[in-house]
MDAnalysis code that builds the backbone (N, CA, C; Angstrom):
import MDAnalysis as mda
import numpy as np

u = mda.Universe.empty(423, n_residues=141, atom_resindex=np.repeat(np.arange(141), 3), trajectory=True)
u.add_TopologyAttr("name", ["N", "CA", "C"] * 141)
u.add_TopologyAttr("resid", np.arange(1, 142))
u.add_TopologyAttr("resname", ["UNK", "UNK", "UNK", "UNK", "UNK", "UNK", "UNK", "UNK", "UNK", "UNK", "UNK", "UNK", "UNK", "UNK", "UNK", "UNK", "UNK", "UNK", "UNK", "UNK", "UNK", "UNK", "UNK", "UNK", "UNK", "UNK", "UNK", "UNK", "UNK", "UNK", "UNK", "UNK", "UNK", "UNK", "UNK", "UNK", "UNK", "UNK", "UNK", "UNK", "UNK", "UNK", "UNK", "UNK", "UNK", "UNK", "UNK", "UNK", "UNK", "UNK", "UNK", "UNK", "UNK", "UNK", "UNK", "UNK", "UNK", "UNK", "UNK", "UNK", "UNK", "UNK", "UNK", "UNK", "UNK", "UNK", "UNK", "UNK", "UNK", "UNK", "UNK", "UNK", "UNK", "UNK", "UNK", "UNK", "UNK", "UNK", "UNK", "UNK", "UNK", "UNK", "UNK", "UNK", "UNK", "UNK", "UNK", "UNK", "UNK", "UNK", "UNK", "UNK", "UNK", "UNK", "UNK", "UNK", "UNK", "UNK", "UNK", "UNK", "UNK", "UNK", "UNK", "UNK", "UNK", "UNK", "UNK", "UNK", "UNK", "UNK", "UNK", "UNK", "UNK", "UNK", "UNK", "UNK", "UNK", "UNK", "UNK", "UNK", "UNK", "UNK", "UNK", "UNK", "UNK", "UNK", "UNK", "UNK", "UNK", "UNK", "UNK", "UNK", "UNK", "UNK", "UNK", "UNK", "UNK", "UNK", "UNK", "UNK", "UNK"])
u.atoms.positions = np.array([
    [-2.256, -11.293, 9.204],
    [-1.943, -10.821, 7.879],
    [-2.532, -9.423, 7.695],
    [-1.639, -8.459, 7.565],
    [-2.062, -7.070, 7.376],
    [-2.253, -6.767, 5.891],
    [-3.274, -5.972, 5.577],
    [-3.418, -5.529, 4.187],
    [-2.210, -4.692, 3.776],
    [-1.819, -4.815, 2.536],
    [-0.681, -4.049, 2.031],
    [-1.047, -2.570, 1.940],
    [-0.116, -1.684, 2.324],
    [-0.380, -0.246, 2.194],
    [-0.566, 0.134, 0.721],
    [-1.386, 1.125, 0.493],
    [-1.686, 1.541, -0.872],
    [-0.448, 2.023, -1.620],
    [0.484, 2.673, -0.923],
    [1.680, 3.158, -1.599],
    [2.521, 1.994, -2.114],
    [2.551, 0.879, -1.367],
    [3.300, -0.291, -1.836],
    [2.633, -0.915, -3.060],
    [1.305, -0.967, -3.038],
    [0.578, -1.514, -4.184],
    [0.810, -0.655, -5.429],
    [0.797, 0.671, -5.253],
    [1.027, 1.573, -6.380],
    [2.459, 1.440, -6.906],
    [3.423, 1.338, -6.008],
    [4.817, 1.187, -6.430],
    [5.026, -0.147, -7.146],
    [4.411, -1.204, -6.639],
    [4.507, -2.515, -7.285],
    [3.895, -2.463, -8.680],
    [2.754, -1.797, -8.813],
    [2.106, -1.664, -10.122],
    [2.991, -0.879, -11.086],
    [3.676, 0.133, -10.585],
    [4.567, 0.925, -11.446],
    [5.743, 0.083, -11.939],
    [6.339, -0.703, -11.047],
    [7.448, -1.581, -11.441],
    [6.963, -2.594, -12.479],
    [5.811, -3.198, -12.233],
    [5.265, -4.169, -13.183],
    [4.942, -3.528, -14.526],
    [4.491, -2.289, -14.502],
    [4.189, -1.575, -15.751],
    [5.461, -1.335, -16.565],
    [6.546, -0.980, -15.899],
    [7.815, -0.765, -16.600],
    [8.306, -2.073, -17.214],
    [8.217, -3.166, -16.463],
    [8.627, -4.473, -16.981],
    [7.751, -4.869, -18.168],
    [6.443, -4.680, -18.028],
    [5.526, -5.026, -19.107],
    [5.758, -4.190, -20.351],
    [6.010, -2.902, -20.163],
    [6.262, -2.022, -21.302],
    [7.547, -2.417, -22.027],
    [8.571, -2.780, -21.266],
    [9.831, -3.206, -21.888],
    [9.632, -4.497, -22.681],
    [8.937, -5.473, -22.095],
    [8.699, -6.737, -22.796],
    [7.845, -6.520, -24.034],
    [6.799, -5.709, -23.906],
    [5.937, -5.440, -25.055],
    [6.683, -4.695, -26.144],
    [7.511, -3.735, -25.768],
    [8.262, -2.961, -26.768],
    [9.149, -3.872, -27.605],
    [9.849, -4.783, -26.944],
    [10.710, -5.714, -27.679],
    [9.893, -6.632, -28.581],
    [8.813, -7.182, -28.049],
    [7.991, -8.097, -28.841],
    [7.321, -7.369, -30.005],
    [6.800, -6.176, -29.766],
    [6.148, -5.414, -30.828],
    [7.158, -4.987, -31.894],
    [8.369, -4.680, -31.475],
    [9.403, -4.317, -32.437],
    [9.678, -5.485, -33.381],
    [9.826, -6.687, -32.827],
    [10.087, -7.853, -33.665],
    [8.883, -8.189, -34.539],
    [7.687, -7.951, -34.039],
    [6.485, -8.151, -34.856],
    [6.492, -7.186, -36.044],
    [6.820, -5.925, -35.796],
    [6.880, -4.934, -36.872],
    [7.978, -5.277, -37.874],
    [9.121, -5.708, -37.379],
    [10.214, -6.097, -38.280],
    [9.783, -7.265, -39.159],
    [9.090, -8.237, -38.586],
    [8.632, -9.389, -39.362],
    [7.639, -8.966, -40.442],
    [6.714, -8.088, -40.091],
    [5.740, -7.622, -41.088],
    [6.442, -6.860, -42.198],
    [7.368, -5.991, -41.844],
    [8.075, -5.201, -42.858],
    [9.015, -6.058, -43.702],
    [9.484, -7.161, -43.166],
    [10.342, -8.064, -43.917],
    [9.515, -8.820, -44.954],
    [8.309, -9.231, -44.560],
    [7.430, -9.950, -45.475],
    [6.839, -9.003, -46.509],
    [6.399, -7.830, -46.068],
    [5.776, -6.848, -46.966],
    [6.669, -5.614, -47.033],
    [7.461, -5.507, -48.036],
    [8.404, -4.386, -48.157],
    [7.705, -3.029, -48.152],
    [6.530, -2.955, -48.744],
    [5.778, -1.707, -48.820],
    [4.361, -1.955, -48.296],
    [4.202, -1.932, -46.963],
    [2.881, -2.241, -46.409],
    [1.859, -1.159, -46.746],
    [0.623, -1.593, -46.956],
    [-0.454, -0.631, -47.206],
    [-1.164, -0.327, -45.883],
    [-2.227, 0.430, -45.950],
    [-2.940, 0.855, -44.740],
    [-3.514, -0.337, -43.980],
    [-4.002, -1.337, -44.703],
    [-4.560, -2.528, -44.041],
    [-3.476, -3.282, -43.278],
    [-2.313, -3.416, -43.881],
    [-1.197, -4.076, -43.196],
    [-0.833, -3.345, -41.912],
    [-0.796, -2.032, -41.966],
    [-0.454, -1.245, -40.780],
    [-1.543, -1.327, -39.721],
    [-2.803, -1.361, -40.142],
    [-3.907, -1.513, -39.194],
    [-3.837, -2.875, -38.514],
    [-3.559, -3.917, -39.285],
    [-3.424, -5.261, -38.699],
    [-2.218, -5.338, -37.771],
    [-1.152, -4.642, -38.112],
    [0.018, -4.588, -37.235],
    [-0.329, -3.917, -35.912],
    [-1.079, -2.819, -35.984],
    [-1.500, -2.129, -34.759],
    [-2.406, -3.016, -33.917],
    [-3.335, -3.714, -34.561],
    [-4.212, -4.639, -33.838],
    [-3.403, -5.762, -33.198],
    [-2.460, -6.307, -33.952],
    [-1.599, -7.365, -33.413],
    [-0.779, -6.894, -32.230],
    [-0.265, -5.681, -32.293],
    [0.518, -5.132, -31.180],
    [-0.361, -4.942, -29.948],
    [-1.608, -4.511, -30.150],
    [-2.524, -4.366, -29.018],
    [-2.876, -5.700, -28.384],
    [-3.173, -6.693, -29.224],
    [-3.476, -8.030, -28.699],
    [-2.266, -8.646, -28.005],
    [-1.091, -8.362, -28.534],
    [0.145, -8.831, -27.908],
    [0.308, -8.230, -26.518],
    [-0.012, -6.953, -26.370],
    [0.085, -6.299, -25.059],
    [-0.849, -6.963, -24.055],
    [-2.078, -7.238, -24.470],
    [-3.042, -7.885, -23.570],
    [-2.564, -9.290, -23.204],
    [-2.101, -10.052, -24.193],
    [-1.644, -11.422, -23.940],
    [-0.451, -11.451, -22.984],
    [0.512, -10.561, -23.198],
    [1.683, -10.512, -22.307],
    [1.274, -10.126, -20.885],
    [0.365, -9.167, -20.759],
    [-0.089, -8.738, -19.438],
    [-0.776, -9.887, -18.696],
    [-1.683, -10.562, -19.377],
    [-2.416, -11.667, -18.746],
    [-1.463, -12.797, -18.373],
    [-0.548, -13.143, -19.274],
    [0.400, -14.222, -18.982],
    [1.303, -13.861, -17.803],
    [1.834, -12.649, -17.791],
    [2.737, -12.207, -16.717],
    [2.053, -12.305, -15.360],
    [0.870, -11.722, -15.265],
    [0.187, -11.695, -13.971],
    [-0.357, -13.065, -13.576],
    [-0.886, -13.814, -14.521],
    [-1.449, -15.124, -14.189],
    [-0.360, -16.100, -13.758],
    [0.722, -16.153, -14.498],
    [1.793, -17.105, -14.177],
    [2.467, -16.746, -12.858],
    [2.824, -15.475, -12.676],
    [3.550, -15.112, -11.461],
    [2.658, -15.123, -10.215],
    [1.496, -14.509, -10.280],
    [0.611, -14.500, -9.108],
    [0.090, -15.905, -8.838],
    [-0.252, -16.636, -9.890],
    [-0.740, -18.002, -9.705],
    [0.323, -18.943, -9.175],
    [1.566, -18.761, -9.617],
    [2.644, -19.657, -9.204],
    [3.225, -19.360, -7.839],
    [3.485, -18.086, -7.559],
    [4.136, -17.765, -6.281],
    [3.431, -16.662, -5.505],
    [2.323, -16.137, -6.024],
    [1.567, -15.125, -5.297],
    [2.111, -13.715, -5.426],
    [3.142, -13.539, -6.265],
    [3.759, -12.223, -6.387],
    [4.247, -11.991, -7.811],
    [4.111, -10.754, -8.278],
    [4.799, -10.335, -9.484],
    [6.159, -9.784, -9.055],
    [6.974, -9.410, -10.006],
    [8.289, -8.857, -9.663],
    [8.127, -7.585, -8.833],
    [7.191, -6.730, -9.218],
    [6.945, -5.503, -8.454],
    [6.501, -5.798, -7.033],
    [5.641, -6.766, -6.856],
    [5.187, -7.135, -5.518],
    [6.326, -7.736, -4.694],
    [7.213, -8.480, -5.351],
    [8.371, -9.020, -4.636],
    [9.237, -7.886, -4.092],
    [9.482, -6.875, -4.923],
    [10.309, -5.745, -4.489],
    [9.645, -4.940, -3.373],
    [8.328, -4.852, -3.394],
    [7.592, -4.060, -2.408],
    [7.107, -4.885, -1.220],
    [7.483, -6.158, -1.182],
    [7.116, -7.059, -0.074],
    [5.596, -7.136, 0.095],
    [4.936, -7.450, -1.014],
    [3.487, -7.631, -1.045],
    [3.210, -8.995, -1.662],
    [2.229, -9.695, -1.142],
    [1.827, -10.987, -1.705],
    [0.316, -11.010, -1.888],
    [-0.134, -11.771, -2.862],
    [-1.556, -11.979, -3.095],
    [-1.896, -13.361, -2.551],
    [-2.913, -13.412, -1.704],
    [-3.356, -14.678, -1.114],
    [-4.881, -14.769, -1.225],
    [-5.390, -15.992, -1.041],
    [-6.841, -16.147, -0.943],
    [-7.281, -15.552, 0.377],
    [-8.566, -15.397, 0.539],
    [-9.082, -14.796, 1.778],
    [-8.673, -15.594, 3.003],
    [-8.506, -16.916, 2.855],
    [-8.114, -17.743, 3.994],
    [-6.602, -17.809, 4.195],
    [-5.839, -17.096, 3.367],
    [-4.390, -17.040, 3.509],
    [-3.630, -18.030, 2.647],
    [-4.320, -18.901, 1.932],
    [-3.666, -19.877, 1.064],
    [-3.204, -19.209, -0.236],
    [-2.276, -19.846, -0.940],
    [-1.851, -19.290, -2.236],
    [-3.038, -19.204, -3.197],
    [-3.032, -18.218, -4.096],
    [-4.194, -18.013, -4.946],
    [-4.405, -19.073, -6.022],
    [-3.351, -19.616, -6.597],
    [-3.485, -20.565, -7.697],
    [-3.737, -19.840, -9.013],
    [-3.601, -20.583, -10.105],
    [-3.682, -19.981, -11.430],
    [-5.088, -19.508, -11.796],
    [-6.100, -20.245, -11.396],
    [-7.470, -19.849, -11.717],
    [-7.849, -18.521, -11.088],
    [-7.547, -18.369, -9.817],
    [-7.843, -17.105, -9.134],
    [-6.975, -15.974, -9.674],
    [-5.734, -16.291, -10.038],
    [-4.868, -15.261, -10.616],
    [-5.438, -14.770, -11.947],
    [-5.972, -15.692, -12.749],
    [-6.590, -15.295, -14.012],
    [-7.854, -14.476, -13.758],
    [-8.665, -14.888, -12.791],
    [-9.856, -14.110, -12.441],
    [-9.475, -12.713, -11.965],
    [-8.408, -12.623, -11.184],
    [-7.943, -11.320, -10.701],
    [-7.507, -10.440, -11.861],
    [-6.876, -11.032, -12.857],
    [-6.459, -10.282, -14.040],
    [-7.677, -9.819, -14.839],
    [-8.690, -10.655, -14.958],
    [-9.935, -10.262, -15.627],
    [-10.586, -9.106, -14.862],
    [-10.566, -9.181, -13.536],
    [-11.088, -8.079, -12.724],
    [-10.314, -6.789, -12.947],
    [-9.017, -6.904, -13.159],
    [-8.215, -5.726, -13.488],
    [-8.631, -5.134, -14.824],
    [-8.957, -5.996, -15.779],
    [-9.452, -5.520, -17.068],
    [-10.779, -4.802, -16.925],
    [-11.663, -5.332, -16.081],
    [-12.939, -4.655, -15.830],
    [-12.722, -3.299, -15.161],
    [-11.724, -3.230, -14.303],
    [-11.386, -1.958, -13.662],
    [-10.933, -0.940, -14.704],
    [-10.141, -1.388, -15.662],
    [-9.706, -0.490, -16.739],
    [-10.917, -0.033, -17.548],
    [-11.824, -0.956, -17.847],
    [-13.005, -0.596, -18.633],
    [-13.911, 0.400, -17.905],
    [-13.879, 0.398, -16.566],
    [-14.678, 1.356, -15.790],
    [-13.872, 2.608, -15.447],
    [-12.756, 2.789, -16.162],
    [-11.887, 3.964, -15.974],
    [-11.371, 4.088, -14.540],
    [-11.096, 2.960, -13.920],
    [-10.503, 2.948, -12.587],
    [-11.470, 2.961, -11.424],
    [-12.766, 2.974, -11.697],
    [-13.736, 3.021, -10.592],
    [-13.658, 1.784, -9.706],
    [-13.272, 0.657, -10.274],
    [-13.141, -0.568, -9.472],
    [-12.061, -0.470, -8.412],
    [-11.086, 0.393, -8.626],
    [-10.017, 0.584, -7.631],
    [-10.505, 1.381, -6.425],
    [-11.547, 2.175, -6.604],
    [-12.061, 2.975, -5.488],
    [-12.611, 2.106, -4.358],
    [-12.907, 0.858, -4.671],
    [-13.418, -0.045, -3.635],
    [-12.402, -0.299, -2.525],
    [-11.112, -0.038, -2.772],
    [-10.105, -0.238, -1.722],
    [-10.356, 0.688, -0.539],
    [-11.062, 1.785, -0.765],
    [-11.363, 2.717, 0.322],
    [-12.645, 2.340, 1.066],
    [-13.376, 1.353, 0.554],
    [-14.676, 0.998, 1.117],
    [-14.639, -0.208, 2.043],
    [-13.478, -0.858, 2.199],
    [-13.422, -2.028, 3.089],
    [-12.088, -2.079, 3.824],
    [-12.101, -2.754, 4.960],
    [-10.916, -2.839, 5.823],
    [-9.750, -3.559, 5.158],
    [-10.044, -4.556, 4.349],
    [-8.987, -5.366, 3.743],
    [-8.375, -4.724, 2.506],
    [-8.848, -3.537, 2.122],
    [-8.360, -2.806, 0.948],
    [-8.443, -3.662, -0.317],
    [-9.590, -4.307, -0.503],
    [-9.802, -5.161, -1.671],
    [-10.533, -4.381, -2.754],
    [-9.908, -4.286, -3.921],
    [-10.543, -3.644, -5.063],
    [-11.357, -4.658, -5.847],
    [-11.895, -4.231, -6.963],
    [-12.721, -5.103, -7.797],
    [-12.004, -6.392, -8.203],
    [-10.736, -6.342, -8.630],
    [-10.063, -7.597, -8.989],
    [-10.014, -8.595, -7.827],
    [-9.731, -8.104, -6.628],
    [-9.667, -8.999, -5.468],
    [-11.050, -9.513, -5.072],
    [-12.064, -8.684, -5.191],
    [-13.422, -9.122, -4.864],
    [-13.878, -10.207, -5.830],
    [-13.563, -10.065, -7.113],
    [-13.961, -11.063, -8.100],
    [-13.225, -12.391, -7.869],
    [-11.942, -12.319, -7.564],
    [-11.136, -13.522, -7.428],
    [-11.145, -14.128, -6.029],
    [-11.669, -13.419, -5.046],
    [-11.629, -13.935, -3.677],
    [-10.221, -13.896, -3.099],
    [-9.469, -12.856, -3.456],
    [-8.096, -12.715, -2.981],
    [-7.932, -11.395, -2.250],
    [-6.725, -11.207, -1.692],
    [-6.366, -9.924, -1.091],
    [-4.850, -9.787, -1.115],
    [-4.397, -8.545, -1.100],
    [-2.962, -8.251, -1.100],
    [-2.537, -7.956, 0.328],
    [-1.480, -8.647, 0.768],
    [-1.012, -8.492, 2.149],
    [0.464, -8.088, 2.157],
    [0.864, -7.503, 3.280],
    [2.288, -7.205, 3.498],
    [2.969, -8.462, 3.996],
    [4.204, -8.661, 3.545],
    [4.971, -9.832, 4.023],
    [6.275, -9.369, 4.623],
])
């Protein structure tokens, strides 16, 4: 099992980002329509709560997308297109728990402004912070 090339991982992440942005845009639009339907003239608090709700919706959709797809089949849509799979260190499927841990590790990477991704250059298996936390790795298939 060879580690996935970095360009494939980046391309897969870009595809997943486009899918996530499209899903979030539709969901956030319907959330805004619902708020405006209930409150014809929203005040500043209503708009602040709408913004908070849209942000929480983005996080929830991201976690659900990655946890369900990686946990269920080891691949997101982007990884499927780029022929990359996520497996445990022993080569077994990751499962939902490890997929959720990997997603939490991705959140920690965002909080460190991407420093967790630099770890891919520090080891042979190209494992970043999310993979180190979850005990997984991305391989070419």
